[in-house]
C-alpha positions as CSV (number, residue, x, y, z in Angstrom):
1,M,129.7,205.1,-185.6
2,G,126.2,206.0,-185.9
3,A,125.5,205.0,-189.2
4,L,127.4,202.1,-189.6
5,G,125.0,200.9,-186.7
6,G,122.2,202.0,-188.5
7,G,121.5,204.3,-185.8
8,S,121.5,207.4,-185.4
9,K,123.8,209.8,-183.2
10,P,123.0,210.1,-179.4
11,P,122.5,213.2,-178.5
12,E,125.5,214.8,-177.0
13,F,124.8,214.5,-172.9
14,A,123.5,211.4,-173.5
15,S,126.7,210.2,-175.0
16,T,130.1,209.0,-173.6
17,H,132.2,211.6,-175.6
18,P,131.2,214.3,-177.4
19,A,130.2,215.1,-180.6
20,E,132.7,215.7,-183.5
21,A,131.7,219.6,-183.9
22,T,132.4,220.3,-180.4
23,R,135.2,218.6,-179.8
24,I,137.3,220.0,-183.3
25,A,136.3,223.5,-181.6
26,K,137.2,223.5,-177.8
27,L,140.5,221.7,-179.5
28,E,141.1,224.7,-181.7
29,K,139.9,227.3,-178.9
30,L,143.0,225.4,-176.9
31,M,145.6,225.3,-179.3
32,P,147.5,228.6,-178.6
33,E,147.2,228.1,-175.8
34,A,148.8,224.4,-176.3
35,V,151.2,225.7,-178.6
36,A,152.6,228.1,-176.3
37,L,152.9,226.5,-173.5
38,Y,154.7,223.1,-175.4
39,E,156.9,226.1,-177.0
40,A,158.1,227.7,-173.8
41,N,159.0,224.5,-171.7
42,R,161.0,222.6,-175.3
43,R,163.9,225.3,-174.5
44,R,164.5,223.5,-171.4
C-alpha cells in the first residue's frame, strides 16, 4: 500500500497492522496447531 500512496510504510511498531513478512511467519507458525484443532473437532 505504501507504493500506491507514493510514500513509504511506517515502522511496524507504529503501524496498525503487522508487516507482511511478520504476519505470514506467524500464520505459518500457528497453522499446525490450527489444523490439529480443526481435525480433532470436525468429527464431533
